[in-house]
N, C-alpha and C positions, 0 to 999 in steps of 0.2 A: 774368413777373418784374413787369409792369405790372400786374396783377391787377385788368386788364380781362377782360369778356366780349367771348370772340373765337376763332374756331377755330387749334387748335394746330399749328402746321407740326411735322416728326418732324425735329427742330432738329440740331443734331450739337454735342460737347463739345468737340473740336477743329473746322476749319474746313473744312469737305468738300473745299477745294479744295487742302489740306495733301496729301491721299492720292493725288492724282497724285504729289506728287512723292515720292511713299515707293515708286514703284513703279520697279521697275529694268530697263526692255526688255532689257537683255541676259540676262538668267537666263531658265532653263526656265519660271520660273513669275515672274511677273513683279511679282505682287500683291505691297503690304507683309509684311511679317508681324509677326505680332500676338506677343508673347511674354507669358505668365504662368507664375508660380511653376511649374515642371513641364511646360509646355509651350510650344510655338513652333511656328507653322504660316502658311503663308504663305497670307493670306485675301483675298477682295473685301469682305467685311464691313466697316461699319464702325460707330463708335458713336452711336447714334442715341438721342432720346426725343422724342415729343410735348413739348415744352417750352416756345416759344415763338409768338406769333403774328407775323403778318408784321411789324408795327410795331418792335417786338422786334428782331426778324429784320434788319429795316433799320438799326435803331439802333448793331448790334453792326458791321454789315459797315459802314458808315461807320465810323464812330465809334476801327474797329481792323485787324479783317481782311483787309480790302482793302487797304491798306497792307501791313499785317507782310505778306504773301502773297508779295505786289512787293522787299521789301526781306531777307529772311531769306535764309541761305542755299539759291541756287538747284540742281537737278539741271544745271545748264551746268556748275557749280563754281565760278561768282562768287556774291560774298556784297553785296551792295549798301551793306545797311548797315554793314559793317567799312569798306568803302571811306569811305563817307563820314563817316565818325565820325574812323578816322588820316588825313583829308587834314591834320589839324590836329595839332599836337605835343599831345601828354596831360598834363594837367594836374597827373599825379602818380602817386606808384606808390606802391603798398602793398600786404607783404606779397607782393608778385610778382604783381599786379595794375595793370595801367594804368588811370587812370581818363582819359576823355572827355566833356566838356561836352556829351551832348545838345543842351543849348539853345543852342552856341555854331556846331557843326557846321549848314553848311549842308545843305538839303533834307531833313533830319531832325526826322522832327517828334515830338519827346518825350508832346504828350498824346496822340496816334494810340495810342502803346509802352506806354501805363501804360493806358489803357483796356482793349486787348487782353489782357494781362495781367492785370487785375483780372476781366471777364469771363469768363475759362478758369475760373478761381477761385470766384467764383459761382454759376457753371454746374456746377462740381463737386459744390458742397457742398448746390445747390438741390434735387435728386433721385437716388433708384439709375440709373443708368443700364444700357440693356439690355447684357450682354457684360459689365460689371465687376461687381466682389463688394464693393464698396467705394463709401461717398462719403465728402469734407473732412466736416470737423464744424469750421466756425467758431464758434459760438454764438454770442453778440451780436453777431461780427464782420460775420454772414450779412448783416444786416437793414441795417448800415452800408453796405457792398456792394450791396446790392438801389438802394436812394438816391443812390449815390454813379451809379452807372449810368441812373439815372434822369434823372439831373441834378438831383434835389432836394435835393441837399447837396455838401459839398469833400469832398476826399477825406479817409477816415476815418483819427479820430483813434486812436494808438497801433500806429498799424501802417506797416510799410517797406516797397516794393517793391525789391529788388536784381535787378539784371539784369548778367548775365555772356555776353558773347562770345566766339568763338573767332578766328582768323585763318580767309582762305578755305579754305588748307593743310589745316585740322586739321578742320575743321566736318565733317558727318556728317547722311546724309539720315535721319535718325531723330528720332522723338517719343517720348517719357512722359507720359500723363494723369499728371494732378498726384495724388502723394502726400504723407504728413505724416513731420514728423522734427524734430529739434530744433537749433538751434545756439547753443552755450554758454548752453543753458538756454532758451532761449528757443523756442517754439512758432513753427512753421514752413511751409511747406508747400511746393511745388516739381514746376515742368514743365517739360517740355525742348519746342520745337521745333528744327528744324533750324541749328546754328548758333546756340542761344539758349537760356540756364537760367532762365526764370524763377521768383524767390525770393520768397514773401510772408510777413513775419517779423508778429507780431503778441502783443502782451502792454504792459502801463503803463509797464514799467521797460527799454526798448529803449533802449541809451545814446545821450545825442545824437550822440557820434564817429559813429556807426555811421551815425546817420539820416543824419548830414552826406555820405555819399558813396555812398549808395543814387539809386537813379533818381526815388527822392519818399518823402520828403516834400524831399529836398536841393535848394537853389537853381538850380544847374547842371544838375539833372539830369543826374549820371552815370552813364554805364554804364563796365562793365569788361570789358577786354578781356584773358583770360588763358586763353592753350592748356592749362594746366597742369591748372586746377583744371576746363576743358571735356574731358583726356581721363580726368580720375578719374570721372567723371559716366559716360562712356563704357565705362571698365573695372570699375565695377559694373553696368553693363546688359551687358556682356559675360558676368560672373559670372551673370547670373541667365540669360542664353543658354545657354551652356554648360552649368549642371544642368539645363536643359532638354533635355539628349539633340538638339543638333541635326543633323539630317543632311542628305544631298542636294547640293542647292544653296542652302540654307542655311548649313550648314559654310562651302561655296565663298564665298559671300558676304563672312561676317562673317572666314575667316580669311586671304581674297585681297586680291590687290591691287583697289582700287579699282575699280568697272568703268567708272567714268567717266571715270579714264583711258586707257583704251585702248580709246576709240572714232578711227576715224578720221577 
């Protein structure tokens, strides 16, 4: 990323600490379940690639990864970010999404959330990761993201970052690597970490009304809370799992009760 000569570390697309969240010790095989079209397997394999030097790894850790790991939905069932945001009344409700100001909420650091999200999108575009058969195509925005992450420029023009979270009771210990799609004709990319959906929109014609309701570039740094949108994302994931014919403990995990609620 910094384009300096240095030893490259075995970097992660999603934070290495997240894989510990995705383990379920109550199951026979506690490893995270990796799901791709036609295949679903519990594996200890992590998506890694030699990509970053130690300086850039630390930049990502300090810039957002460490904060996000502490504040996304937790294996205990708690969801610190949700609790912090909803301690104040919602600023508004748009199409069923309650919008909270991350700027106004205490102990919420919107810049950390933004940096984390943008770093994952850039990583997904910067290389082909071992274990994945695709990379994001960001075109000229890839370089703009790189300069932003280095601190050499501001948040990229003609982009918008939307973050939607669920309530703690609905959040799942599920992560989805970045994928591409369109929203109302606009090019977008999305990934999930437990309880949270990150969507990056790209284009010169993103409506200003839409931008005003995002985490950035909106002034209020809005984060949306919507169980229905989160559950829709989980239903899409469920269809992928079912198309892969899950068996044994995988089927038990998906169709049964949340193991976190069954512990003494």
